[in-house]
TIMARNU-74117 format. One line per 4 residues: number of its first residue (from 0); their letters; for each residue x, y, z of C-alpha. Coordinates in pm, 1 decimal. Last residue first. Layout:
BEGIN
NUM> A> X/Y/Z  ...
***
This chain:
BEGIN
128> XXXX> -12293.5/-4985.1/15682.4  -12460.1/-5287.6/15934.9  -12434.6/-5216.0/16297.1  -12799.8/-5342.9/16362.6
124> XXXX> -12965.9/-5548.0/16071.8  -13025.7/-5354.4/15734.2  -13416.6/-5269.8/15742.4  -13631.6/-5408.5/15493.9
120> XXXX> -13845.1/-5201.2/15258.8  -14198.7/-5165.2/15323.3  -14550.1/-5207.8/15130.5  -14493.9/-5630.4/15159.5
116> XXXX> -14484.2/-5741.5/14823.2  -14402.6/-5431.8/14613.9  -14143.8/-5312.0/14914.8  -13989.1/-5708.9/14894.7
112> XXXX> -13964.0/-5678.0/14517.7  -13801.9/-5290.0/14543.7  -13601.1/-5383.2/14804.1  -13433.0/-5706.1/14595.6
108> XXXX> -13414.6/-5511.7/14302.3  -13207.3/-5255.4/14483.5  -13005.2/-5537.8/14646.4  -12938.6/-5680.2/14287.8
104> XXXX> -12809.6/-5317.0/14180.2  -12574.6/-5287.6/14472.8  -12422.5/-5611.7/14400.6  -12383.7/-5552.3/14020.2
100> XXXX> -12111.1/-5358.8/14079.9  -11863.3/-5669.7/14209.5  -11933.2/-5852.4/13895.0  -11935.2/-6208.8/13901.4
96> XXXX> -12313.1/-6232.9/13879.5  -12539.0/-6473.8/14068.9  -12679.3/-6176.1/14314.3  -12763.5/-6072.1/13942.3
92> XXXX> -12960.8/-6315.2/13810.6  -13134.9/-6346.0/14202.1  -13206.0/-5947.6/14156.1  -13363.3/-5954.4/13841.6
88> XXXX> -13609.9/-6219.6/13940.8  -13717.1/-6086.7/14233.1  -13788.8/-5745.2/14026.8  -13996.5/-5971.1/13794.8
84> XXXX> -14162.5/-6134.5/14091.6  -14266.2/-5777.6/14206.7  -14379.9/-5665.5/13870.6  -14611.1/-5934.8/13827.0
80> XXXX> -14785.8/-5886.3/14229.8  -15102.6/-5685.1/14112.6  -15167.9/-5886.5/13803.7  -15227.1/-6194.4/14085.2
76> XXXX> -14936.2/-6491.3/14018.8  -15069.7/-6787.1/13820.2  -14747.4/-6785.2/13599.3  -14850.7/-6961.4/13235.5
72> XXXX> -14588.1/-7185.8/13037.1  -14420.2/-7014.5/12773.9  -14161.0/-7249.4/12742.5  -13831.4/-7094.0/12883.6
68> XXXX> -13768.3/-7405.7/13096.1  -13799.0/-7586.1/13406.0  -14073.9/-7410.7/13568.1  -14220.9/-7387.0/13941.1
64> XXXX> -14524.3/-7320.6/14085.5  -14522.0/-7336.9/14483.3  -14652.1/-7622.5/14667.0  -14899.6/-7896.1/14555.0
60> XXXX> -15041.2/-7863.4/14179.8  -15373.2/-7939.7/14064.4  -15268.6/-7586.5/13893.4  -15583.5/-7341.5/14006.7
56> XXXX> -15718.4/-7549.8/14307.5  -15321.6/-7613.6/14405.2  -15198.1/-7235.8/14370.3  -15494.9/-7092.0/14576.8
52> XXXX> -15360.5/-6995.3/14849.6  -15020.1/-6887.2/14681.5  -15062.5/-6503.9/14765.3  -15145.9/-6581.4/15103.8
48> XXXX> -14832.3/-6687.3/15115.7  -14635.7/-6349.2/15122.3  -14322.7/-6342.9/15236.7  -14186.2/-6700.0/15218.2
44> XXXX> -14430.2/-6786.4/14918.6  -14236.4/-6477.0/14748.1  -13928.8/-6629.8/14842.4  -14030.8/-6916.7/14680.6
40> XXXX> -14197.2/-6762.0/14375.3  -13809.1/-6552.0/14345.1  -13614.3/-6883.7/14371.3  -13822.0/-7023.0/14078.9
36> XXXX> -13784.2/-6698.1/13912.2  -13407.8/-6723.3/13931.7  -13406.4/-7114.7/13824.0  -13559.1/-6975.9/13474.8
32> XXXX> -13295.4/-6681.9/13449.5  -13005.6/-6956.8/13482.3  -13200.8/-7205.0/13262.4  -13215.1/-6883.1/12957.2
28> XXXX> -12890.0/-6793.5/12956.2  -12810.0/-6477.5/13125.8  -12480.0/-6330.8/12944.6  -12708.2/-6418.6/12609.3
24> XXXX> -12525.3/-6476.6/12314.0  -12761.9/-6334.0/12154.1  -12872.7/-5977.3/12183.2  -13112.6/-5858.5/12415.3
20> XXXX> -12887.0/-5847.8/12743.6  -12968.3/-5482.7/12897.8  -13024.5/-5631.1/13232.0  -13401.5/-5462.6/13195.5
16> XXXX> -13464.3/-5591.8/12833.5  -13338.4/-5949.8/12931.6  -13544.0/-5921.5/13271.0  -13866.1/-5814.9/13029.9
12> XXXX> -13766.6/-6116.6/12767.7  -13765.8/-6367.4/13090.0  -14055.3/-6272.8/13257.1  -14290.0/-6299.2/12930.6
8> XXXX> -14130.0/-6612.9/12836.6  -14253.8/-6776.7/13169.9  -14613.9/-6647.4/13111.2  -14823.7/-6378.0/13170.9
4> XXXX> -14602.2/-6088.3/13265.4  -14811.0/-5796.3/13068.2  -15136.7/-5991.3/12871.2  -15400.5/-5797.2/13033.2
0> X> -15735.9/-5915.9/13049.2
***
């Protein structure tokens, strides 16, 4: 059994490493990263509802799993898709950032998220540069 990305705390700690935000005070606080993970899970359900079929059987909860705190709660995602949700969390965290330079990085992370979940990269709309 793998221990990589088992809990919400694992996701947040790994996200902080990739965001180079490992020294307190953190640029991305726990509540904002928890929200980013919740949004990634909702987006993942939109893209791959089959990944969430057994959620109610495992947790006893309806709908998509969500978190209210960085409290070491287990994240019920199959191992092969955990990295995708980490990139979804990162993309959402960066889109909330005020710096323009983060937009390109966020788009890259969202592209990886999509590619890992559905096997292809999303195409830009016609006429977009």
